[in-house]
C-alpha positions in Angstrom: -77.8 -0.9 112.3 -77.4 -0.8 108.5 -77.5 2.3 106.3 -77.5 2.1 102.5 -76.3 5.3 100.7 -77.7 5.1 97.2 -76.7 6.8 93.9 -74.1 9.1 95.3 -70.9 10.2 93.7 -68.1 8.6 95.8 -64.9 10.5 96.0 -62.2 8.4 97.7 -58.5 9.4 97.6 -57.3 6.0 99.0 -58.9 3.8 96.3 -59.2 6.5 93.5 -62.9 5.9 93.2 -64.5 8.9 91.6 -67.9 8.0 90.3 -71.4 6.7 91.0 -71.4 4.0 93.7 -73.6 2.8 96.5 -72.2 2.5 100.1 -73.4 0.0 102.6 -72.7 0.6 106.3 -73.1 -1.9 109.0 -72.8 -0.6 112.5 -69.7 1.6 112.6 -68.0 0.2 109.5 -68.2 0.5 105.7 -69.2 -3.0 104.6 -69.4 -2.6 100.9 -68.8 0.0 98.1 -70.1 -1.0 94.7 -72.5 -0.2 91.9 -76.1 -0.9 92.5 -76.1 -2.5 95.9 -79.5 -4.2 96.4 -81.1 -5.5 99.6 -82.8 -4.2 102.8 -81.2 -1.7 105.2 -82.5 -0.1 108.3 -82.2 3.2 106.7 -81.9 4.3 103.0 -80.3 7.6 102.0 -81.1 8.6 98.4 -78.3 11.1 97.6 -78.4 11.5 93.9 -76.4 14.5 92.8 -74.3 14.6 96.0 -70.7 13.7 96.6 -70.0 11.0 99.2 -66.6 11.7 100.7 -64.6 10.6 103.8 -65.6 12.8 106.7 -63.4 15.9 106.9 -60.6 15.9 109.5 -59.7 19.4 110.8 -56.2 19.5 112.2 -56.6 22.9 113.9 -59.5 23.9 116.1 -60.0 25.7 119.4 -62.9 24.3 121.4 -62.0 26.5 124.5 -63.0 23.6 126.8 -62.0 23.4 129.7 -62.0 26.9 131.2 -63.3 29.2 128.5 -66.7 27.6 127.9 -68.4 31.0 127.3 -66.6 30.9 123.9 -67.2 27.3 123.0 -67.6 23.8 124.5 -67.1 20.3 123.4 -70.8 20.1 122.8 -71.3 23.3 120.8 -68.0 22.8 118.9 -69.0 19.3 118.1 -72.3 20.4 116.7 -70.6 23.0 114.6 -68.1 20.4 113.3 -70.7 17.9 112.1 -72.8 20.6 110.5 -69.7 21.4 108.4 -69.1 17.7 107.6 -66.1 17.5 110.0 -66.0 14.1 111.7 -62.7 14.5 113.6 -61.0 17.5 115.0 -57.6 18.2 116.7 -58.3 20.5 119.7 -55.5 22.9 120.5 -54.2 22.9 124.0 -54.4 26.6 124.9 -57.4 26.1 127.2 -57.6 27.1 130.9 -55.8 25.2 132.3 -53.5 24.5 129.4 -53.5 20.8 128.3 -49.9 19.9 129.3 -50.2 16.5 131.1 -51.4 13.0 130.3 -54.1 13.3 132.9 -55.6 16.4 131.2 -55.5 14.7 127.8 -57.3 11.7 129.2 -60.0 13.9 130.8 -60.9 15.5 127.5 -60.8 12.2 125.6 -63.2 10.7 128.1 -65.5 13.7 128.1 -65.7 13.9 124.3 -67.2 10.4 124.1 -70.4 11.7 125.6 -70.3 15.4 125.0 -69.2 15.8 121.4 -70.9 14.6 118.2 -67.6 14.6 116.4 -64.4 12.8 117.3 -62.1 15.1 119.4 -58.4 14.4 119.5 -56.8 16.5 122.1 -53.3 17.9 121.4 -50.9 18.7 124.1 -48.7 21.8 124.7 -44.9 21.7 124.2 -44.2 23.5 127.4 -45.9 23.6 130.8 -48.6 26.2 130.8 -47.3 27.3 127.4 -44.9 29.5 129.3 -41.9 28.5 127.3 -39.9 27.7 130.5 -40.0 23.8 130.9 -41.2 21.0 128.7 -44.7 19.6 129.2 -45.4 16.0 130.1 -44.9 14.9 126.5 -44.4 11.2 127.3 -47.5 11.1 129.4 -49.6 12.8 126.8 -48.4 10.4 124.1 -49.4 7.5 126.3 -53.0 8.9 126.5 -53.3 9.0 122.7 -52.2 12.5 121.9 -50.7 12.3 118.4 -49.0 15.7 118.3 -47.9 18.6 120.5 -48.3 22.2 119.7 -47.7 25.6 121.4 -50.4 27.0 119.1 -51.4 30.5 119.9 -47.7 31.3 120.2 -44.3 30.0 119.3 -41.7 28.5 121.7 -39.3 31.3 121.4 -36.5 29.5 123.3 -35.0 27.5 120.4 -32.9 25.3 122.6 -35.9 24.3 124.7 -38.0 23.8 121.5 -35.3 21.5 120.1 -35.4 19.4 123.2 -39.2 19.2 122.9 -38.8 18.1 119.3 -36.4 15.4 120.2 -38.7 14.1 122.9 -41.7 14.3 120.5 -39.8 12.2 118.0 -38.9 9.6 120.6 -42.6 9.3 121.5 -43.6 9.1 117.8 -45.4 12.4 117.9 -45.7 15.2 115.3 -45.0 18.9 116.2 -47.7 21.4 115.0 -45.9 24.7 114.7 -47.5 28.2 115.2 -44.9 30.3 113.4 -44.8 33.8 114.9 -41.8 35.7 116.2 -43.5 37.5 119.0 -40.6 40.0 119.4 -41.3 41.3 115.9 -45.1 41.8 116.2 -44.8 45.2 117.9 -48.4 45.6 118.6 -49.5 44.8 115.0 -53.1 43.8 114.4 -53.3 43.3 110.6 -50.9 42.9 107.6 -48.3 45.7 107.3 -49.3 47.3 104.0 -51.1 50.3 102.5 -54.4 49.0 104.0 -53.0 49.2 107.5 -52.0 52.8 106.7 -55.4 53.5 105.3 -57.1 52.3 108.5 -54.5 53.8 110.8 -53.6 50.4 112.3 -50.2 48.9 113.3 -49.1 46.2 110.9 -47.6 42.7 111.1 -44.9 41.9 108.5 -44.6 38.6 106.6 -41.2 38.1 108.3 -43.0 37.6 111.7 -44.1 34.2 110.3 -41.3 33.5 107.9 -38.5 33.7 110.4 -40.0 31.1 112.7 -41.1 28.9 109.8 -37.5 28.7 108.5 -36.2 28.1 112.1 -38.7 25.3 112.8 -37.9 23.6 109.5 -34.2 23.7 110.3 -34.8 22.3 113.8 -36.9 19.5 112.2 -34.0 18.8 109.9 -31.7 18.4 112.9 -34.0 16.4 115.1 -35.8 14.3 112.5 -39.2 15.1 114.1 -42.3 15.2 111.9 -43.2 18.9 111.6 -46.5 20.4 110.5 -46.8 24.1 109.9 -50.1 25.6 111.0 -52.1 28.3 109.2 -49.5 29.3 106.7 -50.2 32.7 105.2 -47.2 33.9 103.2 -45.6 33.2 99.8 -42.3 32.5 101.5 -43.8 29.9 103.8 -44.9 28.0 100.6 -41.3 28.3 99.3 -39.8 27.0 102.5 -42.2 24.0 102.6 -41.3 23.2 99.0 -37.6 23.3 99.7 -38.1 21.1 102.8 -40.0 18.5 100.8 -37.4 18.6 98.0 -34.8 17.9 100.7 -36.7 14.9 101.9 -37.7 16.4 105.3 -40.9 15.1 107.0 -42.6 18.5 106.8 -46.3 19.1 106.0 -48.3 22.3 106.0 -51.9 23.6 106.2 -53.8 26.6 104.8 -57.0 28.1 106.1 -59.9 29.2 103.8 -59.6 32.9 105.0 -56.0 32.9 103.9 -56.6 31.5 100.4 -59.7 33.7 99.8 -59.4 37.1 101.4 -56.7 39.7 101.3 -56.1 42.9 103.3 -57.9 44.7 100.4 -61.1 43.0 101.6 -61.0 44.8 105.0 -63.6 47.6 104.6 -63.1 49.3 107.9 -61.7 48.9 111.4 -63.7 45.7 112.2 -62.6 43.2 114.7 -64.1 40.3 112.7 -61.2 40.8 110.2 -58.6 40.4 113.0 -56.9 37.0 112.8 -53.4 35.6 113.5 -51.7 35.4 111.1 -53.4 38.3 109.4 -55.0 38.5 105.9 -52.1 39.1 103.6 -51.5 40.6 100.1 -52.9 39.3 96.8 -49.5 37.7 95.9 -49.5 35.7 99.1 -53.0 34.4 98.4 -52.0 33.4 94.9 -48.9 31.6 96.2 -51.1 29.7 98.8 -53.6 28.6 96.1 -50.8 27.5 93.8 -49.2 25.6 96.7 -52.4 23.8 97.3 -52.8 23.0 93.6 -49.2 21.7 93.3 -49.5 19.6 96.4 -46.9 21.5 98.3 -49.4 22.5 100.9 -51.0 19.3 102.2 -54.0 20.3 104.3 -57.0 22.7 104.5 -57.8 23.4 108.1 -59.8 26.1 109.8 -58.0 27.4 112.9 -61.6 27.6 114.3 -61.3 30.2 117.0 -64.6 31.3 118.6 -64.9 34.4 120.7 -67.7 36.3 122.4 -69.3 39.3 120.7 -67.8 41.5 123.4 -64.3 40.4 122.4 -64.8 40.9 118.7 -67.2 43.8 118.1 -64.6 46.5 118.7 -61.6 48.1 117.0 -59.0 45.7 115.7 -56.6 47.3 118.2 -58.6 45.9 121.1 -60.3 42.9 119.6 -59.2 39.3 120.1 -57.5 37.4 117.3 -59.5 34.7 115.6 -62.2 33.5 113.2 -64.7 30.6 113.3 -64.6 28.2 110.4 -66.0 24.7 111.0 -69.4 25.4 109.5 -68.0 27.3 106.4 -64.8 25.6 105.4 -66.2 23.0 103.0 -68.4 25.5 101.2 -65.7 28.1 101.0 -63.2 25.5 99.7 -65.6 24.2 97.1 -66.6 27.7 96.0 -63.2 29.3 95.9 -61.0 26.4 94.7 -63.1 23.6 93.2 -65.6 25.6 91.2 -62.8 27.8 89.9 -60.8 24.8 88.7 -57.8 25.3 91.1 -58.5 22.0 92.8 -60.5 18.9 91.8 -63.1 17.4 94.1 -60.6 14.6 94.7 -58.0 17.2 95.7 -60.5 18.6 98.2 -61.2 15.2 99.7 -57.5 14.6 99.9 -56.6 17.9 101.6 -59.6 17.9 104.0 -59.6 14.2 104.9 -57.0 11.8 103.5 -53.9 13.9 104.2 -55.0 14.9 107.7 -55.6 11.2 108.5 -52.2 10.3 107.2 -50.5 13.0 109.2 -52.3 11.8 112.4 -51.7 8.1 111.6 -55.5 7.4 111.5 -55.4 4.3 109.3 -59.1 3.6 109.8 -60.2 7.0 108.7 -59.9 9.3 105.6 -61.4 6.9 103.1 -64.8 5.7 101.8 -63.7 2.1 101.3 -64.6 -1.3 102.7 -63.5 -2.0 106.3 -62.9 1.6 107.2 -64.7 3.5 109.9 -68.0 4.9 108.6 -67.1 8.6 109.1 -68.7 10.1 106.0 -69.8 13.4 104.7 -72.5 13.7 102.0 -72.0 17.0 100.2 -74.4 18.8 97.9 -72.5 20.7 95.3 -75.5 22.5 93.8 -76.8 24.3 96.9 -76.1 28.0 96.6 -76.8 30.4 99.5 -75.4 33.2 101.6 -73.5 32.4 104.8 -75.5 33.6 107.8 -73.6 33.7 111.1 -76.9 33.7 113.0 -77.5 30.1 112.0 -74.2 28.8 113.3 -74.2 26.0 115.8 -71.0 27.3 117.3 -71.1 29.8 120.1 -68.8 32.0 118.0 -70.2 34.2 115.3 -66.9 35.9 114.6 -66.5 35.7 110.8 -65.9 38.2 108.0 -67.7 35.8 105.7 -71.2 36.7 107.0 -73.3 37.3 103.8 -70.7 35.7 101.6 -72.3 33.7 98.7 -71.2 30.1 98.5 -72.0 26.9 96.7 -72.0 23.6 98.5 -73.6 22.3 101.7 -73.4 19.3 104.0 -76.5 17.2 103.4 -75.5 14.4 105.9 -72.7 13.7 108.3 -72.1 10.2 109.7 -69.7 9.5 112.6 -69.0 5.9 113.3 -72.0 4.8 111.2 -74.4 7.1 113.0 -76.2 10.0 111.2 -75.3 13.0 113.5 -76.3 15.7 111.1 -78.8 16.0 108.3 -79.9 19.4 106.9 -83.6 18.3 106.9 -83.6 16.9 110.5 -80.8 19.3 111.7 -79.2 16.7 113.9 -79.9 13.3 115.5 -78.8 13.6 119.1 
C-alpha cells in the first residue's frame, strides 16, 4: 500500500524541515520526503494548507482498561486518540487490577494490537497495587516492553521505598514518571487554595502539595541517577525546580497539560465538577510561568492526563466529584490556539513538544519524525479550521471537560498509524 501526501507543509523537528514537501509512504514506512514527488500511488491525499507533522505522542493517558471499562476502553480511547492526531499513548497503570507485573503489561500490549487504533504503551506501577508497601515487578515489566514506571494518581510517600524503586528502574533502563502530590497536605482540598476557593466555599489545595514532592523526587533522581519525568506540572516553582535540575545536568524532563497552561481558578464560574482536576487549576502567575517554561524549553512535553469519568461521577459538587479531565481530542487544537497563534510557541515547537520530545524520552527512535525510513505515524493538521469544542461529538466515553463550547482553531484532517489512515474528518475513521 502506497500513499502520497501532496502539497502539505512538513514540520519535522528531527530534520528541521519546515516548508512545502510531498511525503511518500510505502506500507508502514516513510519512503521519501521531497518537493514535487511524481508517480502513481494507491491513495493520494491533497493537503494544501495543512501541516504534516509526526503523529503526536501523549505520555500521560488513562484508558481505564482493564477493570473500569465503563469510563473508557482501549477501543474508545484509541478512537479518541487518533481523532486528536495522537498516534501513540502511554497508558497509566492505575487500572483494576493495577498493572504491576510483566504478565499484566504483556496482556495489554497484546490486546492493543487488535483493539486500539493508536499505539498503546502500557506503563507499570512502582509498587504492588499502588499501595506503597512493596515494589512492583519492575524487572518483569521492563522485559515486556514497559519503558517507564509510575505511581500516577498518587505519589509513593515512603521515600526509602521510592528510592529503591528508582534504583531498580535505572538498572532496568526505565524512566520514572512522577505524580507530585504530598497526600498528607491535601486535607480534603478540591481546587486551588485562593480567593476563588473562598468564593465558592470549597477547601483548597496549596502549591506546596506539588512542590514538596517535585523537589524531593528531583533530589532522589540526583542520588540514584534515574531518568525522571515530572507529570502534569502546574506551579511556578515546579518550573524553577526543573530549570535548576537541568542546569545541574540531571536527567529530568517535565510535561504541562493544556488545561494548566490555559485556565486559571478565575475561570471556574461555579461549583462544577468538570473543573475538578489534580493538580488543580492554579493562579495566573502559575499559568504565565508554565507558558514561559514551555517557550524557553524548560518544560519538554505537552501531554493531556486524559482522565475519563462517567457523568454520574462528574456532574456534582467538586466536593464529591472525581478528579480528572479528558483531553485527547482537544489537546492539539488548544495548544495551537493558546500557544502557536499567540506567538508563544512556533509550529515547530508544537511538533517538538507533542511528538519529538516524547519519542526521545521513551527511546522511540523510529517515531517522532516525518523523515525517510521512519514509521509512518503522521498527523495532518488543518490550522485554518475554527469551531467550538462540542463534548457530545467526542469519541471518548468521557465527556468531562471545562472546554465545552470553547472556541479553537486547528483540527486533525487525517491521522496515519503505521502507514494506515485511521482517521479522516470526512470519512470519520477507517476501521
